[in-house]
C-alpha positions as CSV (number, residue, x, y, z in Angstrom):
1,M,-109.2,61.9,41.2
2,A,-107.0,63.8,38.8
3,E,-103.4,62.8,38.6
4,K,-100.9,65.5,39.2
5,K,-98.3,66.2,36.6
6,P,-94.7,66.4,37.8
7,A,-93.3,69.9,38.0
8,K,-90.9,71.0,35.2
9,K,-87.2,70.8,36.1
10,T,-85.3,74.0,36.2
11,A,-82.0,74.6,34.4
12,A,-80.1,74.2,37.7
13,K,-81.8,70.9,38.5
14,K,-81.1,69.6,35.0
15,A,-77.5,70.4,35.3
16,A,-77.2,68.8,38.7
17,A,-79.0,65.7,37.3
18,K,-76.5,65.5,34.5
19,R,-73.6,65.6,36.9
20,G,-75.2,63.0,39.0
21,A,-75.2,65.2,42.1
22,T,-77.9,64.8,44.6
23,K,-79.3,67.7,46.7
24,T,-78.4,67.4,50.4
25,S,-79.8,69.6,53.0
26,G,-76.9,70.9,55.0
27,A,-75.4,67.4,55.6
28,K,-72.1,66.5,54.1
29,R,-72.0,63.8,51.5
30,S,-70.2,60.7,52.2
31,A,-66.9,60.4,50.4
32,S,-67.1,57.8,47.6
33,P,-64.0,55.9,46.5
34,P,-62.2,57.5,43.5
35,Q,-63.1,56.0,40.2
36,V,-60.2,54.1,38.6
37,A,-59.9,53.9,34.8
38,V,-59.6,50.3,33.7
39,K,-57.6,49.6,30.6
40,R,-59.1,46.9,28.4
41,A,-56.8,44.6,26.6
42,A,-56.7,44.9,22.8
43,P,-58.8,42.2,21.0
44,A,-56.7,39.2,20.0
45,A,-55.7,39.1,16.4
46,P,-57.5,36.5,14.3
47,T,-55.5,33.4,13.8
48,R,-56.7,32.8,10.3
49,I,-57.2,35.5,7.7
50,A,-60.2,35.0,5.5
51,Y,-59.6,35.1,1.7
52,Q,-60.5,38.4,0.2
53,P,-60.4,38.7,-3.6
54,R,-57.9,41.3,-4.7
55,E,-59.1,44.2,-6.8
56,A,-57.4,47.1,-8.6
57,R,-58.7,50.3,-10.0
58,A,-57.7,52.6,-12.9
59,M,-59.2,55.9,-14.0
60,Q,-58.9,58.2,-17.0
61,R,-60.1,61.7,-16.4
62,T,-61.3,64.2,-19.0
63,A,-61.3,61.9,-22.0
64,R,-62.3,63.9,-25.0
65,Q,-65.5,61.9,-25.9
66,S,-69.0,62.4,-24.8
67,P,-70.2,60.2,-22.0
68,Y,-73.2,58.9,-24.0
69,K,-70.9,57.5,-26.7
70,M,-68.5,56.0,-24.1
71,R,-71.4,54.3,-22.2
72,L,-72.4,52.4,-25.3
73,V,-69.1,50.6,-25.3
74,I,-68.7,50.2,-21.5
75,D,-72.1,48.5,-21.2
76,Q,-70.8,45.7,-23.4
77,I,-67.9,44.8,-21.2
78,R,-69.2,45.3,-17.7
79,G,-69.1,42.0,-15.8
80,Q,-67.0,40.1,-18.4
81,S,-63.6,38.5,-17.9
82,V,-60.7,40.8,-18.8
83,N,-59.6,38.6,-21.7
84,D,-63.1,38.7,-23.3
85,A,-63.4,42.4,-22.7
86,L,-60.0,43.2,-24.3
87,S,-60.8,41.1,-27.3
88,L,-64.2,42.8,-27.8
89,L,-62.5,46.3,-27.4
90,A,-59.7,45.4,-29.9
91,F,-62.2,44.7,-32.7
92,S,-64.7,47.4,-31.9
93,K,-65.1,50.2,-34.5
94,K,-66.0,52.8,-31.9
95,H,-63.4,55.4,-31.0
96,A,-64.3,55.1,-27.3
97,A,-63.1,51.4,-27.3
98,K,-59.5,52.5,-27.7
99,Q,-59.7,54.7,-24.7
100,I,-61.5,52.2,-22.6
101,E,-59.0,49.5,-23.6
102,K,-56.2,51.6,-22.2
103,V,-57.9,51.9,-18.9
104,V,-58.6,48.2,-18.7
105,K,-55.0,47.4,-19.4
106,S,-53.9,49.9,-16.8
107,A,-56.2,48.3,-14.2
108,V,-54.8,44.8,-15.0
109,A,-51.2,46.2,-14.6
110,N,-52.2,47.8,-11.3
111,A,-53.5,44.4,-10.0
112,E,-50.3,42.7,-11.1
113,N,-48.2,45.4,-9.3
114,A,-50.3,45.1,-6.1
115,A,-49.8,41.3,-6.1
116,R,-46.1,41.6,-6.7
117,S,-45.7,44.1,-3.8
118,Q,-47.6,41.6,-1.5
119,N,-45.5,38.6,-2.7
120,A,-48.7,37.0,-3.9
121,T,-49.6,35.1,-7.0
122,L,-52.1,36.5,-9.4
123,D,-53.6,34.8,-12.4
124,V,-54.7,37.4,-14.9
125,D,-57.1,35.0,-16.5
126,D,-59.1,35.0,-13.3
127,L,-59.7,38.8,-13.4
128,F,-63.0,40.2,-14.4
129,I,-64.5,43.7,-14.7
130,K,-66.2,44.2,-11.4
131,Y,-67.1,47.9,-11.8
132,A,-67.1,50.0,-14.9
133,V,-68.6,53.4,-15.1
134,I,-68.4,56.5,-17.2
135,N,-69.0,59.8,-15.5
136,E,-69.4,63.2,-17.0
137,G,-66.3,65.4,-17.0
138,P,-66.0,69.2,-17.4
139,K,-67.5,70.7,-20.5
140,L,-65.4,72.8,-22.9
141,K,-67.4,75.8,-23.9
142,R,-66.6,77.1,-27.3
143,W,-68.2,79.5,-29.8
144,T,-68.8,79.2,-33.5
145,P,-69.8,81.9,-36.0
146,A,-73.5,82.0,-37.0
147,A,-75.5,84.1,-39.5
148,M,-75.8,87.9,-39.3
149,G,-72.7,88.3,-37.1
150,R,-73.9,86.2,-34.2
151,A,-72.2,83.4,-32.4
152,T,-73.7,80.1,-31.2
153,P,-72.3,78.0,-28.4
154,M,-70.6,74.7,-28.8
155,I,-70.3,72.3,-25.9
156,K,-67.5,69.8,-26.2
157,R,-68.2,67.1,-23.6
158,T,-65.6,65.1,-21.7
159,S,-65.8,61.9,-19.7
160,H,-64.2,60.2,-16.7
161,V,-63.7,56.5,-17.1
162,E,-63.4,54.3,-13.9
163,I,-62.8,50.6,-14.0
164,I,-62.2,48.1,-11.2
165,V,-61.0,44.6,-11.9
166,A,-61.1,41.9,-9.3
167,E,-60.4,38.2,-9.0
168,R,-63.3,35.9,-9.4
169,P,-64.3,34.3,-6.0
170,E,-63.3,30.7,-5.7
171,G,-65.8,28.2,-6.8
172,R,-67.3,30.3,-9.5
């Protein structure tokens, strides 16, 4: 015995099935009670707020230094405490260190300002560099003279510096 496949639904039957209507043959459908929308109460607010470490962000956009040179410096300070990072940057010979130092100081100032606005205490010694990245900025395209009346392109690269400082979690 071969099993019969169910016939395909037509568009009208599909639409009726979506609405939940049933096909009646001439008889009136029984009236169902109207559906009443039930409002749900808002969830209760938690009684105790879990501690979340504060963090602050600072960015410098279109710094006139190539990202490759900036990344050499930023790799040295990623994950360190703010005090260690600032001391390393202060004694570095690289030009990028001065620009990165400004951004780190700005992020620390942003963290202090956020804590002040929330009437909270913040120990700057507990801050560390949680996230530090150098992204490529827009390139400045310039031309320089070359031999036999030609010109060769010069690409002056820029960088975006982004640093996030955060409080160290308790117990670390």
